[in-house]
Wavefront OBJ file of the C-alpha trace (Angstrom):
o trace
v -1.601 -14.686 -51.165
v -2.606 -17.766 -53.091
v -3.682 -20.263 -50.409
v -2.987 -23.298 -52.584
v 0.564 -22.120 -53.269
v 1.116 -21.453 -49.573
v -0.114 -24.962 -48.661
v 2.319 -26.419 -51.204
v 5.330 -24.408 -49.987
v 4.391 -25.157 -46.368
v 4.376 -28.878 -47.204
v 7.702 -28.688 -49.080
v 9.295 -26.746 -46.213
v 7.949 -29.205 -43.618
v 9.339 -32.173 -45.530
v 12.685 -30.415 -45.947
v 12.940 -29.559 -42.235
v 12.076 -33.138 -41.340
v 14.629 -34.550 -43.784
v 17.355 -32.268 -42.376
v 16.442 -32.941 -38.747
v 15.479 -29.296 -38.187
v 12.757 -28.096 -35.845
v 9.378 -27.056 -37.296
v 8.805 -23.805 -35.399
v 5.980 -21.320 -35.558
v 8.533 -18.571 -36.291
v 9.862 -20.363 -39.372
v 6.365 -20.833 -40.781
v 5.489 -17.206 -39.986
v 8.553 -16.084 -41.969
v 7.570 -18.363 -44.869
v 4.037 -16.965 -44.860
v 5.300 -13.372 -44.786
v 7.609 -14.020 -47.727
v 4.886 -15.661 -49.805
v 2.503 -12.775 -49.110
v 5.015 -10.286 -50.587
v 5.344 -9.222 -54.193
v 8.759 -7.579 -53.958
v 12.444 -8.308 -53.569
v 13.440 -7.792 -49.962
v 16.455 -7.678 -47.699
v 16.651 -9.681 -44.485
v 16.582 -6.508 -42.360
v 13.439 -5.277 -44.128
v 11.752 -8.613 -43.485
v 12.715 -8.344 -39.802
v 11.390 -4.769 -39.576
v 8.115 -5.705 -41.292
v 7.515 -8.660 -38.971
v 8.291 -6.621 -35.836
v 5.945 -3.861 -37.087
v 3.198 -6.496 -37.282
v 3.835 -7.403 -33.641
v 5.556 -10.689 -34.430
v 8.300 -11.576 -31.967
v 11.168 -13.026 -34.018
v 14.930 -12.630 -33.734
v 17.278 -11.521 -36.486
v 19.130 -14.825 -36.100
v 15.900 -16.731 -36.776
v 15.277 -14.580 -39.870
v 18.753 -15.191 -41.287
v 18.756 -18.916 -40.454
v 15.288 -19.413 -41.944
v 16.239 -17.529 -45.107
v 19.200 -19.876 -45.586
v 16.948 -22.920 -45.086
v 14.443 -21.554 -47.614
v 17.221 -20.923 -50.144
v 18.516 -24.470 -49.585
v 15.146 -26.021 -50.357
v 14.586 -23.738 -53.409
v 11.564 -21.900 -52.000
v 13.320 -18.534 -52.291
v 16.166 -17.175 -54.383
v 19.011 -15.087 -53.036
v 20.383 -12.317 -55.254
v 23.480 -10.222 -54.844
v 22.761 -7.167 -56.991
v 26.147 -5.450 -57.225
v 27.559 -4.366 -53.886
v 24.141 -4.107 -52.250
v 22.943 -6.278 -49.394
v 21.616 -9.649 -50.482
v 18.015 -9.525 -51.638
v 15.550 -12.385 -51.697
v 12.401 -13.278 -53.595
v 9.980 -16.172 -53.505
v 10.594 -18.709 -56.231
v 8.100 -21.572 -56.005
v 5.578 -21.405 -58.830
v 7.160 -18.329 -60.427
v 8.422 -18.308 -63.975
v 12.040 -17.719 -64.857
v 12.812 -14.028 -65.126
v 15.803 -11.739 -65.195
v 16.619 -8.406 -63.589
v 17.621 -4.864 -64.514
v 19.166 -2.889 -61.642
v 19.624 0.878 -61.477
v 23.172 1.676 -60.320
v 21.986 4.954 -58.765
v 18.760 4.279 -56.848
v 19.130 0.444 -56.729
v 15.623 -0.090 -58.167
v 15.177 -3.661 -59.423
v 12.908 -4.388 -62.381
v 12.056 -7.920 -63.488
v 11.645 -8.868 -67.121
v 11.043 -11.998 -69.115
v 12.052 -12.426 -72.747
v 11.608 -15.794 -74.490
v 14.669 -15.105 -76.645
v 16.862 -15.667 -73.574
v 15.461 -19.194 -73.263
v 16.201 -19.754 -76.958
v 19.808 -18.582 -76.465
v 20.131 -20.854 -73.431
v 18.884 -23.863 -75.402
v 21.074 -23.088 -78.415
v 24.241 -22.566 -76.338
v 23.577 -25.729 -74.346
v 23.283 -27.750 -77.537
v 26.266 -26.041 -79.196
v 28.571 -26.517 -76.204
v 27.147 -29.875 -75.085
v 25.826 -28.595 -71.735
v 22.632 -29.517 -69.990
v 21.762 -26.063 -68.664
v 19.707 -26.315 -65.484
v 19.254 -22.614 -64.681
v 20.663 -19.185 -65.339
v 20.915 -15.736 -63.827
v 21.029 -12.514 -65.824
v 21.547 -9.130 -64.212
v 21.668 -5.996 -66.373
v 22.932 -2.805 -64.742
v 22.165 0.699 -65.907
v 20.497 3.969 -64.997
v 16.688 4.114 -64.769
v 14.707 6.902 -66.442
v 14.138 8.808 -63.192
v 17.835 8.785 -62.351
v 18.750 9.773 -65.925
v 16.587 12.898 -65.546
v 18.128 13.636 -62.130
v 21.639 13.231 -63.582
v 20.828 15.593 -66.473
v 19.443 18.193 -64.065
v 22.534 17.913 -61.847
v 24.785 18.201 -64.883
v 22.977 21.351 -66.088
v 23.085 22.829 -62.582
v 26.830 22.216 -62.301
v 27.421 24.122 -65.568
v 25.676 27.229 -64.225
l 1 2 3 4 5 6 7 8 9 10 11 12 13 14 15 16 17 18 19 20 21 22 23 24 25 26 27 28 29 30 31 32 33 34 35 36 37 38 39 40 41 42 43 44 45 46 47 48 49 50 51 52 53 54 55 56 57 58 59 60 61 62 63 64 65 66 67 68 69 70 71 72 73 74 75 76 77 78 79 80 81 82 83 84 85 86 87 88 89 90 91 92 93 94 95 96 97 98 99 100 101 102 103 104 105 106 107 108 109 110 111 112 113 114 115 116 117 118 119 120 121 122 123 124 125 126 127 128 129 130 131 132 133 134 135 136 137 138 139 140 141 142 143 144 145 146 147 148 149 150 151 152 153 154 155 156 157 158
């Protein structure tokens, strides 16, 4: 984990908690640190399981409440990929990116294409909108699942 980034998010979170009259607890900062040490998208239950596996005593309620606070102060993003459970990812200091989701195995792949930014700018100007952010989710079948589907299809013919 980048220590400078963590100091910055810790400071932002502290100021946010203070502004909202929320308690600054060790558990909340432990959750923040765990999130900013990750490189993946994660579900709340996975975060809970990972923390418990590390011997950290934290309740599910604390996890869910802290995630909502972190979303509110823009330190994490919450995604709803299809009908799956909500997934989260850290957002401070990370460039805009979009997602491709496999409808079979639920694998999430991030991508960044500057042409999307150009489209955003052009559409904002054309339609007189000041676009502040966007979300793009593309759904399909990943290469591994395509192979599995083909094998299942061939097997069903025999």
